[in-house]
PyMOL Python script that loads the backbone (N, CA, C, O; Angstrom):
from pymol import cmd

cmd.read_pdbstr("""\
ATOM      1  N   MET A   1      14.986  14.012   2.016  1.00  0.00           N
ATOM      2  CA  MET A   1      13.794  13.297   1.600  1.00  0.00           C
ATOM      3  C   MET A   1      14.097  12.431   0.383  1.00  0.00           C
ATOM      4  O   MET A   1      13.688  11.272   0.327  1.00  0.00           O
ATOM      5  N   GLN A   2      14.808  12.986  -0.584  1.00  0.00           N
ATOM      6  CA  GLN A   2      15.137  12.228  -1.777  1.00  0.00           C
ATOM      7  C   GLN A   2      16.048  11.051  -1.416  1.00  0.00           C
ATOM      8  O   GLN A   2      15.918   9.965  -1.983  1.00  0.00           O
ATOM      9  N   THR A   3      16.956  11.265  -0.486  1.00  0.00           N
ATOM     10  CA  THR A   3      17.852  10.200  -0.037  1.00  0.00           C
ATOM     11  C   THR A   3      17.052   9.070   0.603  1.00  0.00           C
ATOM     12  O   THR A   3      17.348   7.897   0.377  1.00  0.00           O
ATOM     13  N   ASP A   4      16.043   9.414   1.399  1.00  0.00           N
ATOM     14  CA  ASP A   4      15.196   8.400   2.014  1.00  0.00           C
ATOM     15  C   ASP A   4      14.524   7.533   0.961  1.00  0.00           C
ATOM     16  O   ASP A   4      14.480   6.310   1.091  1.00  0.00           O
ATOM     17  N   GLU A   5      14.001   8.168  -0.079  1.00  0.00           N
ATOM     18  CA  GLU A   5      13.334   7.424  -1.143  1.00  0.00           C
ATOM     19  C   GLU A   5      14.305   6.478  -1.836  1.00  0.00           C
ATOM     20  O   GLU A   5      13.944   5.344  -2.152  1.00  0.00           O
ATOM     21  N   LEU A   6      15.525   6.928  -2.074  1.00  0.00           N
ATOM     22  CA  LEU A   6      16.528   6.075  -2.707  1.00  0.00           C
ATOM     23  C   LEU A   6      16.890   4.894  -1.812  1.00  0.00           C
ATOM     24  O   LEU A   6      17.058   3.773  -2.290  1.00  0.00           O
ATOM     25  N   LEU A   7      17.007   5.153  -0.519  1.00  0.00           N
ATOM     26  CA  LEU A   7      17.314   4.072   0.417  1.00  0.00           C
ATOM     27  C   LEU A   7      16.184   3.047   0.472  1.00  0.00           C
ATOM     28  O   LEU A   7      16.431   1.841   0.476  1.00  0.00           O
ATOM     29  N   TYR A   8      14.946   3.532   0.516  1.00  0.00           N
ATOM     30  CA  TYR A   8      13.811   2.611   0.540  1.00  0.00           C
ATOM     31  C   TYR A   8      13.724   1.814  -0.753  1.00  0.00           C
ATOM     32  O   TYR A   8      13.419   0.621  -0.726  1.00  0.00           O
ATOM     33  N   ASP A   9      13.986   2.458  -1.882  1.00  0.00           N
ATOM     34  CA  ASP A   9      13.974   1.749  -3.165  1.00  0.00           C
ATOM     35  C   ASP A   9      15.056   0.674  -3.192  1.00  0.00           C
ATOM     36  O   ASP A   9      14.823  -0.436  -3.671  1.00  0.00           O
ATOM     37  N   ALA A  10      16.234   1.005  -2.678  1.00  0.00           N
ATOM     38  CA  ALA A  10      17.328   0.033  -2.635  1.00  0.00           C
ATOM     39  C   ALA A  10      16.985  -1.121  -1.692  1.00  0.00           C
ATOM     40  O   ALA A  10      17.243  -2.281  -2.015  1.00  0.00           O
ATOM     41  N   LEU A  11      16.412  -0.815  -0.543  1.00  0.00           N
ATOM     42  CA  LEU A  11      16.023  -1.854   0.404  1.00  0.00           C
ATOM     43  C   LEU A  11      14.950  -2.752  -0.202  1.00  0.00           C
ATOM     44  O   LEU A  11      15.002  -3.973  -0.056  1.00  0.00           O
ATOM     45  N   GLU A  12      13.987  -2.151  -0.878  1.00  0.00           N
ATOM     46  CA  GLU A  12      12.935  -2.942  -1.506  1.00  0.00           C
ATOM     47  C   GLU A  12      13.510  -3.854  -2.591  1.00  0.00           C
ATOM     48  O   GLU A  12      13.133  -5.022  -2.674  1.00  0.00           O
ATOM     49  N   ALA A  13      14.401  -3.345  -3.408  1.00  0.00           N
ATOM     50  CA  ALA A  13      15.027  -4.157  -4.452  1.00  0.00           C
ATOM     51  C   ALA A  13      15.791  -5.325  -3.824  1.00  0.00           C
ATOM     52  O   ALA A  13      15.693  -6.457  -4.297  1.00  0.00           O
ATOM     53  N   PHE A  14      16.544  -5.053  -2.771  1.00  0.00           N
ATOM     54  CA  PHE A  14      17.279  -6.110  -2.082  1.00  0.00           C
ATOM     55  C   PHE A  14      16.309  -7.141  -1.502  1.00  0.00           C
ATOM     56  O   PHE A  14      16.517  -8.347  -1.639  1.00  0.00           O
ATOM     57  N   ALA A  15      15.256  -6.657  -0.860  1.00  0.00           N
ATOM     58  CA  ALA A  15      14.292  -7.551  -0.216  1.00  0.00           C
ATOM     59  C   ALA A  15      13.590  -8.443  -1.234  1.00  0.00           C
ATOM     60  O   ALA A  15      13.372  -9.628  -0.982  1.00  0.00           O
ATOM     61  N   ARG A  16      13.241  -7.876  -2.379  1.00  0.00           N
ATOM     62  CA  ARG A  16      12.572  -8.683  -3.404  1.00  0.00           C
ATOM     63  C   ARG A  16      13.513  -9.735  -3.992  1.00  0.00           C
ATOM     64  O   ARG A  16      13.058 -10.780  -4.457  1.00  0.00           O
ATOM     65  N   ASN A  17      14.809  -9.470  -3.974  1.00  0.00           N
ATOM     66  CA  ASN A  17      15.781 -10.428  -4.491  1.00  0.00           C
ATOM     67  C   ASN A  17      16.226 -11.443  -3.441  1.00  0.00           C
ATOM     68  O   ASN A  17      16.867 -12.437  -3.781  1.00  0.00           O
ATOM     69  N   HIS A  18      15.897 -11.209  -2.174  1.00  0.00           N
ATOM     70  CA  HIS A  18      16.298 -12.109  -1.096  1.00  0.00           C
ATOM     71  C   HIS A  18      15.108 -12.429  -0.196  1.00  0.00           C
ATOM     72  O   HIS A  18      15.100 -12.051   0.975  1.00  0.00           O
ATOM     73  N   PRO A  19      14.103 -13.121  -0.732  1.00  0.00           N
ATOM     74  CA  PRO A  19      12.896 -13.400   0.061  1.00  0.00           C
ATOM     75  C   PRO A  19      13.125 -14.394   1.194  1.00  0.00           C
ATOM     76  O   PRO A  19      12.231 -14.624   2.008  1.00  0.00           O
ATOM     77  N   GLU A  20      14.328 -14.988   1.253  1.00  0.00           N
ATOM     78  CA  GLU A  20      14.601 -15.939   2.333  1.00  0.00           C
ATOM     79  C   GLU A  20      14.698 -15.256   3.692  1.00  0.00           C
ATOM     80  O   GLU A  20      14.594 -15.917   4.725  1.00  0.00           O
ATOM     81  N   TYR A  21      14.895 -13.945   3.702  1.00  0.00           N
ATOM     82  CA  TYR A  21      14.930 -13.208   4.960  1.00  0.00           C
ATOM     83  C   TYR A  21      13.501 -12.873   5.371  1.00  0.00           C
ATOM     84  O   TYR A  21      12.832 -12.073   4.717  1.00  0.00           O
ATOM     85  N   THR A  22      13.040 -13.484   6.451  1.00  0.00           N
ATOM     86  CA  THR A  22      11.656 -13.345   6.891  1.00  0.00           C
ATOM     87  C   THR A  22      11.248 -11.891   7.091  1.00  0.00           C
ATOM     88  O   THR A  22      10.155 -11.491   6.689  1.00  0.00           O
ATOM     89  N   GLU A  23      12.121 -11.100   7.710  1.00  0.00           N
ATOM     90  CA  GLU A  23      11.777  -9.703   7.976  1.00  0.00           C
ATOM     91  C   GLU A  23      11.540  -8.945   6.675  1.00  0.00           C
ATOM     92  O   GLU A  23      10.615  -8.138   6.580  1.00  0.00           O
ATOM     93  N   PHE A  24      12.365  -9.200   5.690  1.00  0.00           N
ATOM     94  CA  PHE A  24      12.192  -8.536   4.405  1.00  0.00           C
ATOM     95  C   PHE A  24      10.902  -8.994   3.726  1.00  0.00           C
ATOM     96  O   PHE A  24      10.169  -8.180   3.165  1.00  0.00           O
ATOM     97  N   ALA A  25      10.633 -10.277   3.778  1.00  0.00           N
ATOM     98  CA  ALA A  25       9.420 -10.811   3.154  1.00  0.00           C
ATOM     99  C   ALA A  25       8.174 -10.197   3.796  1.00  0.00           C
ATOM    100  O   ALA A  25       7.220  -9.846   3.102  1.00  0.00           O
ATOM    101  N   GLU A  26       8.191 -10.071   5.129  1.00  0.00           N
ATOM    102  CA  GLU A  26       7.057  -9.467   5.830  1.00  0.00           C
ATOM    103  C   GLU A  26       6.918  -7.995   5.467  1.00  0.00           C
ATOM    104  O   GLU A  26       5.806  -7.499   5.288  1.00  0.00           O
ATOM    105  N   TRP A  27       8.039  -7.299   5.358  1.00  0.00           N
ATOM    106  CA  TRP A  27       8.022  -5.874   5.012  1.00  0.00           C
ATOM    107  C   TRP A  27       7.461  -5.675   3.602  1.00  0.00           C
ATOM    108  O   TRP A  27       6.640  -4.787   3.371  1.00  0.00           O
ATOM    109  N   ILE A  28       7.914  -6.511   2.663  1.00  0.00           N
ATOM    110  CA  ILE A  28       7.430  -6.416   1.285  1.00  0.00           C
ATOM    111  C   ILE A  28       5.937  -6.726   1.219  1.00  0.00           C
ATOM    112  O   ILE A  28       5.197  -6.027   0.526  1.00  0.00           O
ATOM    113  N   ALA A  29       5.484  -7.751   1.921  1.00  0.00           N
ATOM    114  CA  ALA A  29       4.067  -8.110   1.928  1.00  0.00           C
ATOM    115  C   ALA A  29       3.219  -6.967   2.480  1.00  0.00           C
ATOM    116  O   ALA A  29       2.166  -6.650   1.928  1.00  0.00           O
ATOM    117  N   ALA A  30       3.676  -6.354   3.562  1.00  0.00           N
ATOM    118  CA  ALA A  30       2.941  -5.231   4.146  1.00  0.00           C
ATOM    119  C   ALA A  30       2.908  -4.049   3.187  1.00  0.00           C
ATOM    120  O   ALA A  30       1.871  -3.404   3.029  1.00  0.00           O
ATOM    121  N   LYS A  31       4.022  -3.767   2.554  1.00  0.00           N
ATOM    122  CA  LYS A  31       4.086  -2.651   1.607  1.00  0.00           C
ATOM    123  C   LYS A  31       3.158  -2.903   0.419  1.00  0.00           C
ATOM    124  O   LYS A  31       2.480  -1.984  -0.042  1.00  0.00           O
ATOM    125  N   ASP A  32       3.124  -4.132  -0.077  1.00  0.00           N
ATOM    126  CA  ASP A  32       2.244  -4.470  -1.195  1.00  0.00           C
ATOM    127  C   ASP A  32       0.775  -4.346  -0.806  1.00  0.00           C
ATOM    128  O   ASP A  32      -0.045  -3.894  -1.605  1.00  0.00           O
ATOM    129  N   ARG A  33       0.437  -4.754   0.439  1.00  0.00           N
ATOM    130  CA  ARG A  33      -0.945  -4.606   0.910  1.00  0.00           C
ATOM    131  C   ARG A  33      -1.340  -3.136   0.993  1.00  0.00           C
ATOM    132  O   ARG A  33      -2.450  -2.762   0.612  1.00  0.00           O
ATOM    133  N   ILE A  34      -0.433  -2.311   1.489  1.00  0.00           N
ATOM    134  CA  ILE A  34      -0.715  -0.880   1.591  1.00  0.00           C
ATOM    135  C   ILE A  34      -0.909  -0.282   0.206  1.00  0.00           C
ATOM    136  O   ILE A  34      -1.845   0.487  -0.012  1.00  0.00           O
ATOM    137  N   ARG A  35      -0.036  -0.628  -0.729  1.00  0.00           N
ATOM    138  CA  ARG A  35      -0.174  -0.120  -2.098  1.00  0.00           C
ATOM    139  C   ARG A  35      -1.500  -0.548  -2.721  1.00  0.00           C
ATOM    140  O   ARG A  35      -2.137   0.237  -3.424  1.00  0.00           O
ATOM    141  N   ALA A  36      -1.919  -1.786  -2.468  1.00  0.00           N
ATOM    142  CA  ALA A  36      -3.190  -2.276  -3.010  1.00  0.00           C
ATOM    143  C   ALA A  36      -4.363  -1.498  -2.412  1.00  0.00           C
ATOM    144  O   ALA A  36      -5.309  -1.149  -3.118  1.00  0.00           O
ATOM    145  N   GLU A  37      -4.295  -1.230  -1.114  1.00  0.00           N
ATOM    146  CA  GLU A  37      -5.361  -0.458  -0.467  1.00  0.00           C
ATOM    147  C   GLU A  37      -5.424   0.967  -1.005  1.00  0.00           C
ATOM    148  O   GLU A  37      -6.507   1.503  -1.235  1.00  0.00           O
ATOM    149  N   LEU A  38      -4.259   1.576  -1.204  1.00  0.00           N
ATOM    150  CA  LEU A  38      -4.227   2.947  -1.703  1.00  0.00           C
ATOM    151  C   LEU A  38      -4.697   3.029  -3.149  1.00  0.00           C
ATOM    152  O   LEU A  38      -5.200   4.068  -3.578  1.00  0.00           O
ATOM    153  N   ALA A  39      -4.539   1.959  -3.895  1.00  0.00           N
ATOM    154  CA  ALA A  39      -4.930   1.961  -5.299  1.00  0.00           C
ATOM    155  C   ALA A  39      -6.437   1.803  -5.479  1.00  0.00           C
ATOM    156  O   ALA A  39      -6.966   2.107  -6.548  1.00  0.00           O
ATOM    157  N   LYS A  40      -7.133   1.331  -4.445  1.00  0.00           N
ATOM    158  CA  LYS A  40      -8.578   1.152  -4.534  1.00  0.00           C
ATOM    159  C   LYS A  40      -9.252   2.516  -4.640  1.00  0.00           C
ATOM    160  O   LYS A  40      -8.858   3.465  -3.963  1.00  0.00           O
ATOM    161  N   PRO A  41     -10.268   2.606  -5.490  1.00  0.00           N
ATOM    162  CA  PRO A  41     -11.005   3.883  -5.551  1.00  0.00           C
ATOM    163  C   PRO A  41     -11.750   4.102  -4.238  1.00  0.00           C
ATOM    164  O   PRO A  41     -12.462   3.225  -3.749  1.00  0.00           O
ATOM    165  N   GLU A  42     -11.567   5.274  -3.696  1.00  0.00           N
ATOM    166  CA  GLU A  42     -12.188   5.581  -2.415  1.00  0.00           C
ATOM    167  C   GLU A  42     -13.496   6.316  -2.630  1.00  0.00           C
ATOM    168  O   GLU A  42     -13.629   7.120  -3.553  1.00  0.00           O
ATOM    169  N   THR A  43     -14.451   6.035  -1.774  1.00  0.00           N
ATOM    170  CA  THR A  43     -15.686   6.802  -1.790  1.00  0.00           C
ATOM    171  C   THR A  43     -15.657   7.734  -0.594  1.00  0.00           C
ATOM    172  O   THR A  43     -15.182   7.376   0.484  1.00  0.00           O
ATOM    173  N   THR A  44     -16.159   8.902  -0.799  1.00  0.00           N
ATOM    174  CA  THR A  44     -16.188   9.850   0.298  1.00  0.00           C
ATOM    175  C   THR A  44     -17.418   9.595   1.150  1.00  0.00           C
ATOM    176  O   THR A  44     -18.340   8.897   0.729  1.00  0.00           O
ATOM    177  N   GLU A  45     -17.429  10.147   2.317  1.00  0.00           N
ATOM    178  CA  GLU A  45     -18.567   9.973   3.212  1.00  0.00           C
ATOM    179  C   GLU A  45     -19.829  10.535   2.577  1.00  0.00           C
ATOM    180  O   GLU A  45     -20.912   9.974   2.746  1.00  0.00           O
ATOM    181  N   MET A  46     -19.700  11.637   1.848  1.00  0.00           N
ATOM    182  CA  MET A  46     -20.854  12.250   1.205  1.00  0.00           C
ATOM    183  C   MET A  46     -21.428  11.325   0.137  1.00  0.00           C
ATOM    184  O   MET A  46     -22.648  11.215   0.007  1.00  0.00           O
ATOM    185  N   GLU A  47     -20.560  10.654  -0.635  1.00  0.00           N
ATOM    186  CA  GLU A  47     -21.036   9.726  -1.652  1.00  0.00           C
ATOM    187  C   GLU A  47     -21.781   8.564  -1.016  1.00  0.00           C
ATOM    188  O   GLU A  47     -22.777   8.091  -1.564  1.00  0.00           O
ATOM    189  N   GLU A  48     -21.305   8.098   0.141  1.00  0.00           N
ATOM    190  CA  GLU A  48     -21.967   7.002   0.832  1.00  0.00           C
ATOM    191  C   GLU A  48     -23.346   7.428   1.308  1.00  0.00           C
ATOM    192  O   GLU A  48     -24.289   6.640   1.238  1.00  0.00           O
ATOM    193  N   VAL A  49     -23.486   8.656   1.788  1.00  0.00           N
ATOM    194  CA  VAL A  49     -24.772   9.166   2.247  1.00  0.00           C
ATOM    195  C   VAL A  49     -25.732   9.258   1.068  1.00  0.00           C
ATOM    196  O   VAL A  49     -26.897   8.877   1.180  1.00  0.00           O
ATOM    197  N   GLU A  50     -25.239   9.768  -0.069  1.00  0.00           N
ATOM    198  CA  GLU A  50     -26.101   9.893  -1.251  1.00  0.00           C
ATOM    199  C   GLU A  50     -26.558   8.517  -1.724  1.00  0.00           C
ATOM    200  O   GLU A  50     -27.712   8.364  -2.122  1.00  0.00           O
ATOM    201  N   GLU A  51     -25.682   7.511  -1.691  1.00  0.00           N
ATOM    202  CA  GLU A  51     -26.049   6.172  -2.104  1.00  0.00           C
ATOM    203  C   GLU A  51     -27.109   5.594  -1.188  1.00  0.00           C
ATOM    204  O   GLU A  51     -28.042   4.945  -1.660  1.00  0.00           O
ATOM    205  N   SER A  52     -26.986   5.815   0.113  1.00  0.00           N
ATOM    206  CA  SER A  52     -27.963   5.263   1.039  1.00  0.00           C
ATOM    207  C   SER A  52     -29.312   5.970   0.880  1.00  0.00           C
ATOM    208  O   SER A  52     -30.354   5.350   1.086  1.00  0.00           O
ATOM    209  N   ASP A  53     -29.309   7.251   0.518  1.00  0.00           N
ATOM    210  CA  ASP A  53     -30.561   7.976   0.280  1.00  0.00           C
ATOM    211  C   ASP A  53     -31.267   7.418  -0.945  1.00  0.00           C
ATOM    212  O   ASP A  53     -32.492   7.298  -0.954  1.00  0.00           O
ATOM    213  N   VAL A  54     -30.514   7.080  -1.966  1.00  0.00           N
ATOM    214  CA  VAL A  54     -31.093   6.553  -3.209  1.00  0.00           C
ATOM    215  C   VAL A  54     -31.683   5.170  -2.967  1.00  0.00           C
ATOM    216  O   VAL A  54     -32.721   4.831  -3.535  1.00  0.00           O
ATOM    217  N   MET A  55     -31.035   4.373  -2.133  1.00  0.00           N
ATOM    218  CA  MET A  55     -31.503   3.017  -1.872  1.00  0.00           C
ATOM    219  C   MET A  55     -32.748   2.985  -0.991  1.00  0.00           C
ATOM    220  O   MET A  55     -33.476   1.992  -0.998  1.00  0.00           O
ATOM    221  N   SER A  56     -33.006   4.045  -0.235  1.00  0.00           N
ATOM    222  CA  SER A  56     -34.139   4.078   0.682  1.00  0.00           C
ATOM    223  C   SER A  56     -35.455   4.193  -0.041  1.00  0.00           C
ATOM    224  O   SER A  56     -36.508   4.233   0.596  1.00  0.00           O
TER     225      SER A  56
END
""", "prot")
cmd.dss("prot")
cmd.show_as("cartoon", "prot")
cmd.util.cbc("prot")
cmd.orient("prot")
């Protein structure tokens, strides 16, 4: 598992330094989108129900 993380880190570093490779650029863009989505504060289903009850 640790080896996988090191390989991915190395691949990401290479990809960021060589954006001329389309596959790497697409991979980096997808990874950045995923990181941005994961960084967003999530609301739980229960919080959404409570909000809709308050708005009613």
